[in-house]
MIMARMI-806237 format. One record per residue: z, y, x of N, C-alpha, C in turn; residue in three letters. Coordinates in steps of 0.001 Angstrom, whole numbers, plus 500000, padded with zeros to 6 digits. Atoms other than C-alpha are relative to their C-alpha. Last residue first. Layout:
ZYXZYXZYXALA...
# end
This chain:
499413501351499801855163845892421159501039499847498863LYS500470500966500873852959848732420093500589498528500043ARG499788499566501214854725851606421669499576498958498882LYS498618500137500393855009849642424882500352500457498498ALA499671501455500402851316849150424987501375499911499581TYR500594500433501106850652852866424793500316498626499594ASP499225499280501189853273853733427364499367499600498648ASN498783500903500229851815851202429831500642500577498769GLU498880500168498912848416852948429733501125499183499482GLY498643499434500222845341852540427576500940499736501132GLU499331499380498764841846852011428871501318500582499694GLY499379498502500298840271851671425501500628500564501196LEU501222499021500109837876848785426553500643501364499731ILE499821499225501086840883846815427834498976501071499869ASP500036498572499761839859844075430142500084500816498701ALA501186499286500373840912840584428950500162501459500490PHE500744499399498875843781839020430777498603500411499759ARG501173500812499681844985836785428000499067500478500883TRP499692501372499624848672838095427885498728499200500391GLU498720500120499242848710841860427707500342498618500478THR499912499188498863845042842486427008501301499635500742ILE501064500284499092844213839753424540500132500694501315ASP499773501209499235847682840120423074498855499709500995VAL499279499800498783846799843638422069500273498910500852LEU500555500601498793844024842549419825500805500340501227TYR500449501361500207845707843157416469499584499183501198ASP498836500873499913847515846290417688499588498497499847SER499364500077498886844463848333418684501135499006500057ARG498610499882500278842227847344415843500893499873501329SER499873500346501510838461847577415549501524500245499632LEU500538498810500710837915849266419001500232499756498560LEU499036498895500028840432846832420454499322501198499444ARG499194500103501181838212843873419384500955501302499897GLY500530498877500803835972844942422318500650500036498599ARG499669500262501429838047842619424474499520501290499281CYS499568498787500579836285842706427959500311499588498552VAL499422500322501324835937839629430213500534501327499326LYS498619499511500139833791840893433094500394499712498570ILE499145500554499104830753838898434014501391500404499879LYS499404498976499049828851839276430879500948499472500963PRO498600499585500488827076836203429466500550501077500992VAL498807500504499309823374836179430486501338500426499338PRO499606499301498616820660837251428089501257499191500520LEU500677500564498883819012834897425499500406500605501368ASP499655501419499824821342835578422627499478499430501175ALA498729499916499234820847839337423164500550498602500186ARG500264499775498586817245838967422171501242499858500820GLU500763501034499392817993837268418884499893500270501405LYS499098501106499883820751839790417964499380498810500642LEU498947499784498815818513842675418891500899498872500140ARG500726500236498781815778841173416502500871500275501233THR500113501473499767818411840912413788499084499678501222VAL498645500507499536819328844626414238499885498434500241LEU499796499489498662815614845815414159501286499219500508GLU500937500629499191814812843714410986500270500354501554ASP499536501289499992817869845133409121499175499107501070PHE498673500054499313817006848583410138500403498603500028LEU500336499754498606813193848219409128501347499878500827TRP500411501309499312814265846715405876499864500101501428ARG501271500122499707816208849852404838499607498751500637PRO500087499874498587819605849204403316498550499807500446VAL499297498667499641819843849936399697499935500160501471CYS500998499023499583817227847135399455500633501290500150ASP500303500050498543820002844637399588499091501028500347ARG500031498596499611821234845575395994499561500196501591GLU501184499466500686820711842195394282499785501368500391THR501297500735499639822882840297396860498818500655499273PRO500896499588500976825711843009396627498527499356500168TYR499295499503501080828766841589398392498994500404498887ILE499167501113500661826855839369400786500545500436498771PHE500940501011500628824255842000401558500703498873499205ARG500350499360501218827062844545402154498952499004499297PHE498858499984501027828749842275404537499577500683498663ASN499923501323500477825536841696406390501053499924498864LEU501195500148500699825006845473406761500029498592499277ILE499821499395501271828621845836407768498839499765499189HIS498940500675500767828234843154410498500181500636498666ILE500554501359500681824952844577411501500949499408499177LEU500838499470501214826556848057412082499427498808499374LEU499052499560501065829309846381414282499184500464498772VAL499604501346500571826551844573416294500954500306498838GLU500940500439501156824924847943416803500467498679499385TRP499234500871500835827836849286418820499197499412498835TYR499264500880499215826143850862421716500766499081499323GLN500947500724499084823477852350419541500756498972500747GLU499511501231499798825983853216416784499162499193500968MET498471499925499743825560856918416604500440498669500487TYR499786499267498646821726856490417026501510500096500363SER500415500937498963821737853856414225500189500752501383LEU498893500941500003823544856278411926499791498991501146LEU498795499357499360821000858943412740501111499142500249ARG500455499835498558818093856572412039501144500731500708LYS499778501183499282819886855590408747499623500112501385TRP501155499912498998820211859146407453500110498854500889ASP499597500377498728822262858349404294498753500046500948ILE499490498725499234821445860354401234500486499625501448ASN501127499034499852819318857598399638500399501174500730GLY501010500504498968821975854993400355498870500908500188SER500596498923499233824635856953398613498934499658500858GLN500185498829500838826138854819395778499305501121500799LYS500588500251501359825663851330397381499810501402499154LEU501306500379499883826144852537401013499307499766498593ILE500871498879499582829173854379400177498538499653500163VAL500087499140501215830684851471398275499227501306500276HIS500827500644500974830047849082401185499807500969498734ALA501322499938499451831511851437403748499016499455498964VAL500470498590500114834594851998401552498593500104500567ASP500261499871501448835053848138401196499402501461499779ALA501267500492500232834779847864404975499550500194498522GLY500772499033500701837680850200405505498600499452499544ASP501393500391499865840287847651406463499059500912499227TYR500912499051500680843906848614407009498613499570500385ARG499222499312501076847050846435407781499048501152499394ASP499212500908501060845233843590409490500512500951498968ARG498718500559499557842762846093411254500661499052498925GLY500076501415500461839052846695410664501303499399500459GLN498637500166500545838633850530410907500101498584499419VAL499032500638498974835698850601413325501362499654499392PHE500536501275499711833001851280410548500911499205501029VAL499156501093500575835015854089409009499584498595500557LYS498503499872499701834092857338410810500838498883499631SER499752500110498518830396856214411187501406500143500237TRP500069501413499613830293855575407360500302499911501528ILE498776500551500554831640859184406667499959498428500451LEU498850499846499140829079860432409209501201499326499463GLU500291500727498784826113859087407272501131500143500860THR499899501454500058827731860161403960499640499238501243PRO501159500476500455828220863793405055500061498496499963PRO500714500667498857831869864737405514498567499416499398VAL499554501260499679832895867122402733499154499219501066ILE501019500880499390832562870809402405500612498597500379GLN499981500177498494834903872476400002498869499099500549VAL501282500552499385835044873925396607500005499961501506PRO500694499211498907838677874343395699498679499391500395ALA500491498719500435840081873235392380499253500673501063GLY498880499210500570842188870471393752499689501359499660TYR498776500717499781839127869043395598501148500983499711VAL498814499248500490835806870227394245501303499100500355ARG499357500556501035832937868767396352501151500843499581ALA498854499220500548830234870042398652500609499094498824LYS499493500935501065827752868252400902501278500555499547HIS499168499485500907825761870588403166500281499161498799SER500336500118501333824123869027406193501153500651499073GLU501428499668500232824387870185409747499497499914498525ALA499981498801500935828216870157409788498599500532499669PHE499275500401501163828573866618411296499952501158498970TRP500863500789500895825853867535413740500716499626498682GLN500808499115501061827998870294415097499165499116499140ASP500881499046499220830313867592416701499294500920498914THR500542499105501011833294865510415561499168501023500681ILE499557498530500006833829862959418290499263500772498891PRO500738499291501124833044859261417384500574501433499977ALA501378500299499773834081856970420366499073500855499029VAL500659498880499234837620858153420821498533499768500252ALA500426500391498755839133854806419670499211501026500899ALA498738500572499331841023856329416857499664499513501402THR499561501222500572837880858438416055501246499443500689SER500680501080499424837587862087416912500375498750499351ASN501077499515499228838636865496415773499140498991500815PHE500772501055499304841059864696413020498841500574500677ILE501066499255499448843605867179411648499321499153501004VAL500449500277498735845864865168409286498814500896500419ASP501401500382499909847599866680406389499575499721501470PHE500775499672498879851336866681405702498518499775499817PHE501497500062500274853996866386403074499311500443501318TYR500425501236499869857729865610403696498519499737499940ARG499109500986500519858693869084404534499483498595500198GLY499040499145500727855557871149405336500975499043499242GLN498969500400501011853530869505407942500799501024499399ARG499422498918500384850247869939409970501008499623498826VAL499512499803501378849124867068411951500599501340499727LYS498797499112500171847065866230414996500467500097498568ALA499321499673501296844551863465415785501216500913500336ILE500813500026501332841823862223418221500709500638498889TRP501473500500499976842483861974421998499283500075498707ARG500875498969499416845510864364422150498461499439499973GLU500788500667498896847410861804420019498869501014500338ASP499669501419499948850071862947417554499449499289501161GLU501213500627499436849743866614418331500457498583500106ILE499797500980498972852325868210415964498575499431500449GLU501177500626499584852578871174413688500337498974501078THR499664500686498739855390872624411464498702499211500466VAL500066501487500105854257875234409111500414499346501277TYR498727500656500116855620878799409263500011498403499734GLY499780499952501376852317880748408670501336499310499645LEU499624498510500237852030881416412328500372500275498569LYS498685499686499389852182877691412932500422501313499630GLN498959500442500923849361877176410391501409500117500559PHE499971499195501300846950879400412304501178499442499097TYR499529498762499867847939877766415605500189500968498728THR498543500110499884847446874323414319500552501346500300LEU499407500347501300843951875241413005501545499911500116ILE499976498831500806843018877024416252500568499819498587ARG498892499159499462844125874055418282500059501252499137PRO498688500548500466841847871829416182501240500902500486TYR499425499281501188838782873963416540501443499571499669ASP499694498574499671837714873015420029500623500793499038GLY498885500091499137837868869279419174500509501462500353ALA500379500156498698835536869882416140501295500093500942LYS500509498780499384836944869438412754499684499731501477CYS500785500227498799837791866710410154499662501413500582PHE500886498893499669840505867037407579499393499799501379LEU500703500054498732842149863943406178499054501130500184ASP501328499316500016844650864511403322499524499992501421LEU500091498781499145847602862228402882498552500500499786ASP498713499591499559849210859407400809499821501260500932LYS500077499785498578846178858707398607501396500639500481THR498944499121499426845941857293395151499768500121501540PRO498980500698499349842630855909393876501024500979500498ARG498744499298500167839771856940391676500995499062500597THR498784500839499981836313855675392780501310500831499863ILE499420499965501188833474858101391756501290499153499986GLY500109501242500861831422856996394599500567499989498691THR501269500679499850830595860080396748499846498749498940TYR501085499037500477833415862315395597498751499268500031ALA499850499830501388835943859442395807498844500921499464SER500459501228500622834863858523399311500012500080498401VAL501495500039499787835167862118400439499459498759499371ALA500745499042500898838599862410398877498602500006500166PHE500113500460501388839714859088400394499418501042499060THR499145500927500505838903860052403903499797499660498510GLY500510501434499712837071863158404784500891499132499154ALA499040500897500617837291866908403995499449498698500009VAL500544500875501000835290868988406545501191499057499396LEU499424501372500218836410871892408615499303499250498952PHE500825501145500558835013875122410059500774498797499862PRO500220501068499016837686877813410644499246498864499460ILE501329499973499667837185880653408167499702499076501201HIS500200499755498537840860881222407914498553500060500640SER499813498574499640840706881786404081499913500249501555LYS501231499210500287839102878415403714500111501547500253LYS501052500302499057841982876840405550498683500733499640LEU499717499266498766844565878730403496498892499680501022LEU500230498541500211843103877531400232500150500775501242ARG501451499827500199842798873933401435499729501501499794LEU500500500226498578846497873929402636498534500299499966SER499606498814499113847549875402399248499476499928501353GLU500678498862500554845733872715397256500200501235500814ALA501426500167499651847113869954399632499217501127499523TYR500108499735498675850664871287399132498567499833500550PHE499747498568499792850391871491395501499884500336501430ALA501203499407500444848862867922395306500063501539500226GLU501042500125498889851646866645397420498788500735499655ALA499628499088498830854202868022395016499053499908501121GLN500134498673500270852236866408392025500480500974501209PRO498982499506500741851959862970393639499918501541499700PRO498823499901499260848463862211394717501183500436499226ALA498716499471500672845085861360393163501200499898501011THR498845500525499215841498860940394452501345500657499322ALA499063500564500962838982861818391757501201499369500585ALA499251501149499377836970864150394019501025499438498931SER498521499900500125834730866381391969500625498721500490LYS499305501147500680831060866833392960501461500217499964LYS498628500013499854829018869968393704500616498797499203LEU499186499414501117825440868959393703501398499969500265PRO499731500914501185823988867884397052500747500779499068THR498836499858500915822411870142399679500168499090498861ALA500066500621501246819980869162402518501364500211499184MET
# end
């Protein structure tokens, strides 16, 4: 399914814009598959204009080393911030993120993310942007004290409900269906007149699961799943309150966040 070419209304300082424009031009020249995500994708789908401090590019895990190598040969500085999900390409003070998974490593970028064609014009370059289904999937777990993407999820549902593959979204979130229900309830609260943007079958399915889950035994192992939403905000649950860490991080990870 193809959508008309949209224009992203995200803004950045002039020097950053020049860096982003050149980076996108070089990436297209490399023929390495990538998707523009983050603020630029949200802007293209919703028309919301807001400033951004960086450019988020999504690719498959097998392609991120190729992107880094390509830019290294062109004289750019590259770094692997976290081998589980993110790397960066820098030129002076400006950079773009090369993302191949979610922060909690539960949403890897796969061929499925490239199956649909959704294009936008970003700094004059026609580029592929993350499909609305996967854009929501990439944002549902961002619920920290310093960053919360719930408003982005609500706005994308409002403006792109007809282009969201709800069955595919549910399949992504099968293990995390409660998080999907939270966002749907959030949407219904924000837009009481627009609740039909979310299919009734999905709402009924999730509410049924909630009722069924209430009748099951309490799990034997104390796990803090809040760590999927915010690593730092729920760190005390692991280090002091003896909950199991669903992320399985090591001592170095904990030390960085103290």
